[in-house]
N, C-alpha and C positions, 0 to 999 in steps of 0.2 A: 427230931432229926432236922438238920439244917438243909436249906435248899442250895444245891450245888449246880452251877452251870459251867459247861466246857465249850469253848470255841477254839478254832484253829486259825493260825495266820501263817502266811508264807509257806504253803505246802510246796516243796521242791523236790525234784529228782536229785538224788545224791549218788553219783556214779561210784564213789568210794565205798558205798555200803554193799552192793548196789541196791538202791531202794529209795524211799521217800523219807524226808524229814520236815518237821514243822515246829512251831512254838505253840504249845497248848496253854491257853488262858483259862485258868480255873478260878471261879469266884465263889466264895463261901462266906456267909455271914458278913457280907459287905467288904471283905478283904480279897484283893486280887493276887493271885499267884501265877507264876509262869514256869513251865517246864519244857526243856527241849526233848522232843520225842522223835524216834525214827522206826522204820520197819523195812525189812527186806522184801522187795516185790519187783517184778519186771516192769519196765517202762510201759508196757501195754496193759497193765492192771487197770481195772475200772476205778474211777475216782471215788465213787461211793464206798467201795470196799476199803480203799486206802484211808479215807476220812473217818470211817467207823473205827478201824484199827488204831489210828493215831489218837482219836478221842479217847478210846478205852485205855491206851497207854498213858495218856495224860492224867486221867482219873486215877489210874492205878499208882502212878508216881505221887499223886497227891495223898492218897490214902496210906502209902508206905513211906512217908517222909522220914521215918526213923532210919532208913537206910542211908547209904553214902551218896544218894543222888543229888543232882543240882536243882536248886529252885530259887526263883526270884520272887520277892514279896514287895508289892507296891504299897508305899505308905499312904495313909489317908491324907487328904488335903488339910493342911494346917499343922500336921505333926512334924516334929523334928525342927531343924534349923530354919530360920526365916531368911528371906533375901535370896538373890540369885546365886547360883552355884559358881564357885570361883575355881580356877585351875590350881592344881597342886603346885607349890613353890618349886618342887623338884622338876616339874615338867615345863616350867615357864622358860621362854627363850630369851 
């Protein structure tokens, strides 16, 4: 079994839920994945409770990747195209 770590960034209150949202960073076998997660909770909820629930949701999203969920995968250094990123010709002014 591979070692999986989950951290959260940008935990914010989202009044449209109403609840909290964050970006869950999951690292497994040296590959970084990111999942948007949210949970319904009042603004007065304890942060530890919110953080645990959002972390569980990130791990659940990672394990159930076959679903229609959204995930971002960070390339390893040196993989893919070399050189600086260039703007799309369609977006150039």
